[in-house]
N, C-alpha and C positions, 0 to 999 in steps of 0.2 A: 689475241682474244677479240671478241666481236665488239664493234662499236655501232651504236644506233645511228642509222642513216635512212633517209627517205628521199629518193629522187635527187641524190647529190653525188658528187664524186670527190676523190681526194688523191693526193700524190702517192706515187709508188716509186721508191728510189731506183729499183732495177728495171723499171719499165722502158727506159731508153735503150737497154740492151736487147729488148724483145723484138724479134723480127715478126711482122704481121704474117699470119698464116694465109696462104694463098689458095689452098684447096681444102675441100671437105666441108661438111655441114656445120663445123664449129665456128664459121665466120659469117657475119652479116655485113654486106657491103654498105659503103656510105651512101649509096643511092637509095637505101631503104627509106620509105616514107617517114617524114619527120612530123613531130607534133607541131602545131601552129606556133606555140610559144617556146620552141627549142631553138637555141642559138645555132648558127651555121657551123661552128667548130665542135659541135657535140654529136655523139651518136647515142641512140636509145638502146639500152640492153634489154632484151626480152628473155634472158636466161632464167629469170624467176619473176614472180608477180610484182616485185618492187618497181621494176621498169626505171632503173637509174638512167639519168641523162649525163653522159660522161664526156668531159672535156678532153681534147687531144692531149696525150701524154699523162693521163691520169687513169685510175681504176675506179670501179664502182664500189659500192658499200661492202661487198663481200671480199674484196681484194683478189678475186679470181679472174675477173674480166676487165679488160682495159681498152682504151681508145688508142690504137697504134696507127698513126698516119691516116686517121679517118676510118679505120676498119676495126670493128668489134672483135677482139682477139682474146682467147684463153691465155692468160699470162704464163702459167706454168706449163712445161712440156709434158706431153702424155707419157706415162710410164710404161715401158715395154720390159718384159722379163725374158732373160736368156737362160735356157736350161743348161745346167752343168752336169757332167757325167758323175762327178764325185765331189766331196767336200774340200778337196785340195785345189779346186778351181779349174780342173781340166775339163774340157768339153768344147762345144762349138765356139769358134771365134766370134767376137762381137761383129755384127754386120754394120759396116760404116754407113753413114748417111750418103745416099747416092749409089748403093751397091747395085751390082748387076742383077737382073732378074734371075731367079733360080737359086741364089746363094742361100736364101733362108729355107729352101726346101718347099716353098709354097707352090712352085710350078713343076716339081719333080715328084717321083714316087716315094721320096724319103719323108720322114716325119718333120714337121715344122718345129724348129728349136727357139722360136720367138713367140711370145704371147702378148697381145695388146690388152693391157688392163684398163679398168675404168678410172684409174687414178689420173686426174687432170684431163680426162677425155672430153669434158664438156657435157652439157645436159640436153635432154630432148625437149625441155620446156620451151614454148607451149607444146604439149605432147602429141600433137597431130603429126609432127614431122619424124622421119626416121632417126634412129639412134646416130650419134656422131660417128661411130665406126662400126661397120658390119664387115667382118674380116674373114677371108677364105684361108684355110690352112689344111694340113694333113695330119692324121693320127693313125699310125699303123696302116698307112696306105689308103685310108678312107678320107674322102673329101669332107671337110668340116666347115662350119660357119660359127663364128662367135660374134654376138651382138653386144656392144660395149657402150656403157653410158655412166654418167654420174647421176644417181637418183636423188631427187629432193624428197626427204623423208620428214613429214610432220608426225607420222605415226611410227615412233621408234623410241627405244630406250637403251640403257646399258645395265646389264645385270653384273654386279660385282660380288665375287666370292672372296672372302677374306679368311685365310687359314689362321685361326686363332681360337683358343679357349677363352680368351679374355672377354668379359662382358662389354658389349657395345651399346646396348640400349634395349628397351622393350620393343617387341614386335609391333608393327604398325606405327611406330614413332616417326615423326617427321624428321627429315634430314635437311639441313640448311647449308647454304654457301653464301657468305656475305649477308646473312640475315634472311635470305629468301628461301622458301621451301622448294627443294629440287628433287625430292624423292622420299622414300620411306624404307624402314627396316622390314624385311620380309622373313619368312620362316628360316630358322637355322638348319643347316645340314650337318652331316657327320664330320665334326672337327672344324667346321667353318661357319662363319656368320655371313648372311646374304643381304645385299642391298639392291633395291630397284631405284634407278635414277633416270630422270627425264620423263618422257612420255608426253602425249599430245595435250593432256590437261594442264601440265605445268608450262608447256610451250605456248599454249593459246588460251587456256581457261582462266588465267589469273591476270595480274597487272603486266604492263609492258616490261617493267623491271624484272619481274619473276621470269617471264619468258626469255628475256635477254640473258639473264644470269644462268638459267637452266641450260640454254644453248651453249654458253661459255663452258660450263662444266662438262657437258656431253662431248663437245669437240675436243677439249683437253684430254678427257679420258680415252677417247678413240685414238688420239694421236700420241698415246703412251706418256702423257705428261702427268706430273703430280698435282693432286687437287686436295685442298683442305675442306673438310666437312665437319659439321657439328650435329650430333644427334640429340634431339630433345629428351631430356632426362637421362642422357647417357654420355658417351665419350666424345672427345675430339679426335679426329682421324686425319691422317694424310695417306691417301691411296694412290697407287700408280701401278699400271699393268706391268707384271713381271718383277715387281719389287716387293720387299717386305713391308707390311703395313706399319704405320707408326700410330700407336694408341696412347692418347694422353701424354705425348712426348716421349714414349718409350717404344723403341723398335722391337717388333716381335721377332722371335727366332725360330720357334718350333710349332708345328702343327701336332696336335696330340696323336698318340699311337692308336687310340680308341677310347671309348668311354671307360669308366671304372670297371664295369663288368667284363668288358672285352680284354682289358689289361690283365685282369685276374686270369682269364682263360688262356691268354698267350703265355704268361710267365709263371703259372702255378707250379709246374714241374721243376722250374729252376729255383723256386723258393723252398720246395719240399725238403724237409729235414734240416733246414737252416734257420727256420723261424716258426713260431707257433701261430701267429696271426698276421695278416696283411690287410691293410685298408687302403684302397685307392680312391682318393678324393676326386669327385667330379661334380660339376654343376648339375648335370642331368641324372646320371646313374652312378652312384658310389658303390664300389664293390667291396665285399668282405669275404676273404678267402675261406675261412672255416665253414661258413654257411653256404658258399657258392657250390654249384654242381661240380666244378673242377676240383674243389677241395674234398667233396664227398667221394669222388672217384679215386682220389689219392689217399683216402682214409685218414684225412687230417681231423683230429678230434675237435669237438667244440671248445671255444675259448671262454664262453660265458659272457661275451661282450654284448652290451646293450647300446645300440646306436640311436642317435636322434634322426628325425626324418620319417618318411612314410615308407614302410617296407613293401616291396613289390614281391616278386618271386624270390626264393631263398638266395641270400647273398647279394641282393640288389636293392638299393635304397634310393628313393626320390626325395628331393627337397631337404637335404641335410643342412643346407645353408642357403642364403640368398645369392643371386648372381653377383659377381663382382670381379675385382682384379687381384684376388688372392689365390690361394691354393686351388688348382683345378678349375679355374673359372668361377670360384665362389668368392664370398666376401670375407672369408676367414683368414686370419693371420696366424692363429694358434690352432694347430690341427687337433689338439685334445678337446676343443670346444664342441666337436660333433659326437663325442662319446659321453653317454650318460653315466655308465658305470660298468662294473664287471660282477657277474653273479658269483658270490663267494663259494657256492656249492660246486662250481665248475672251474673257475679260474684259480690259479695258484701262484705263489711267490716265485719269481724268477722267470715267469712266462715272457717270451720274447715277442715284441710287436714292431712291425715296420709300417709306417704310414708314408705314402708317396702320392704325388700328383700324376696325372696321365701323361705328362711330358718328362717326368723325372727331374724337373727344375727345382721342385721342392721335395725333400725327403728327410725323414727323421726316424731314428731307431730308439726304442724304449724297452725297459724291463720293469715288470711289476715288483714292487717291494712287498714286505710282509703285510702292509695294510692295503694291498692291492691297488696302490697308487702308481701311476706311470712315472718312471724316472728316466730322463734322457741319458743315453749312453753313446759312446763312440760306435759308429756303425761297423760291423764286421766286414772285412774285405769282400767276402763272398756275396754279401747283400749289396755292397757298394757296386760291384760289377754288374749285378742285375739291374740296378737303378740306372747305371750308365748305359746298359743295353736298351732300356726303355727310351732314353734320349737318342740313342743311335737309330732306333726304329721310327723316330719322328721325322717326317719330311720337313724341309725348310718352309717357314711361313711365307706365303706369297699372296699378292692380290692378282686375281684373274678377272679380266674385263671382257664381257661378251656383248657384242652389238646385236640388238634384236630389232628388226625393222619389217614393216609391212610393205612388200613390193607388189602388191596386188592391184595397185591403182593405175593411173593413166600412163605411167612410164612404159607399160606394156605396148602402147601404141607405137613406140619406137621400134618394136620388134615385128609386129604384125598388125594388120587392120582388123583382125578378129581376136581380141585379147584372150578369150576363154580357151582358144586352142593352145596358146602358150601355157596357160595354167595347167591344162590337162596334160600337155606334153611333159611338164615337170613332174606331175604326180605319177605319170607312167614311166618315169625314169628315162625318158628319151632325151631330155634336156638337162644338162648339168649347170648348176648355179654356183658361181664363185663371187667373192667380193675382194677386189684387188688381187685376184688369183688364189686367194685362200679358200679352202673348202667350206661351204656353208651347209648347215643343217636346215632342212625344210620341215617346219612343223606340220603335223597332220591336220586335216580339216580343210576348210575353205581358204582361198587366197594363197598368196605366196609370202609366207612369214619366214624370214631367214634369220639364222643366228650364226655368228662367226666370232672366233677368238681374235681380238685385235692384235695379239702378239704375232699372229701368222700373216698379218697384212703388212704391206710396205709402210715405212714411216710416213707420217703426215698424209694419210689416206683420206682424212675427213676434213670437210669444210663446212660452211654454213651459208645460208641466205638470211637476211635480216627480217624475214616475215614473222617470227623466226622459225627456221627448220634446219635440220642437219643434211649435209650433202655427203653421200657415200658412194663408192664405186660398186658397180654390179655388172656381171658378165653372164650371158646365157650362151652355152656352147652345145651344139647338136650337129648331127650329120647334115650335109647340104641337102640331101633328099628330104629329110624330115623338116628342114627349114622351109623348103619350097611347099611341102604339104600343108604346113600351118599358115600359109599365106604370107610368108615373110617378104620383106622388101628386097627382092632378088636383084633389082636394077641398081641397088646401092652397095652391093658386095664389092669389096676391094681386096687386092692381095696385100700381104704384109710388106712385100717389096715396094709397092706403091706408097704405103704409109711411111716406110723408112726413108724413101726418097723425098717425099713432099712435106712431111709433118715435122714440126719441132718435137723431138722426143728425147727421152732419157732411158737408157738401158740399165737394168739392175740384174745382178746374178740371182738365180733361183736354185737353191739347194736346201731341201727340207725333207729328210728321210721319212718324217711322220706324215707328210702331206703329199697327195698325188699331184703330179704335174697337171696344170689346169686342162690340158688337151688330152689327158690320159684318164683311164679309169682305174689304173693300178698305182699304188704308192711307189715313189722312187726308193731304191734300195741303197744302203750305204756301201 
């Protein structure tokens, strides 16, 4: 996690094992002009606005840059991706450090099977200089260029989708971590609660502590770590990308199959003939089978039920209860509390009623007695099977974390001297944008606003600078001809073979059938 530092340095246990990089723009030599008050054994890091003065053998405040034998060096090796032919691990062999030219395919007619990602590549800050890596490659025999950097993002956030019917808190409520506001609850979506965390106002608009803790939360979420959150007037959460949410100490299991009305529509025919009335309890839309259009189409007679709440269209009720952690995301523990009565002119003794939640985790079966009072009975097996099927159709409850960042700022200078040409090239689909190799969605409108699923990115893709801001990998890939047309830094283009030979790097395998290979426009097939 981030520690507050300004113009200081600190030790890094593994720094002794780091060899200084001797080529490429990620290095600033010790002959760089020094500040008048800087000791002779220090180097000044200009990889972010903090300008740490780093003693030899130590790292700066971000833990990303260190002083190795008087040379400012990116501590972590740049991450390269090796394309695999299939999920069993077969495919091109790893290209060893110092491989002969041509082994990667960069200098031949074959496709390039290595991709240089932005993870640990270094930054363009101050952004007048070219990106750390501008890499030549081939895709389907076409000469390509990928511009690779770690962007410093002040304007960024994480959107968290939590698959649960459980009530988390009122919309617009503040979300806190260690007492500091780090985001807010936003509009719920179908079967999911949505959070917006981070953003420039929390990073820069509040106290130093708020900015620092917000940055901690954002970096942890991006790096797929668990984060504890508290919602004002709502729940306590533990969220982690790709894991089930924990709400008030309880791990969620199921995402609802649909709202109460949708559940009626899906399973009406399976209930037909086995029950006289079905109520599906839901925080937003509670469904009643006999009144619902699905029930009408099946000629299910009216039951005479009178529901609490506000009736919408037939068979659909709003506000039958308050939001909560009970049945169907409401605050009820007793399902009979949402029923006012039965019309004695319509209802009859022995009438069969099933009440269930939208996940099937709560379900009870009743029969009306002579006084038209609901009496709980053992659920018939045929109804029990349908309730189980509701649960079977519920997807596992998960947390999804999306990084959303504005890349329309000065990092574009690392690509071209005329940034608007890069923006236009992306909007014209001539340039593909990825983050750590993962496909990025580009929002419509002005600028380059990217959104990417952190689960598709390599582990530990995100860093920080103590301004505070988030550091995230980003890559721009286009044909070499298009790169030259948009005024790219052609004199800085390097082959992958050169990078493999001269740069400290780490190769990871890439196989994701749902994602395209970063140098391709088509998804990989299983």
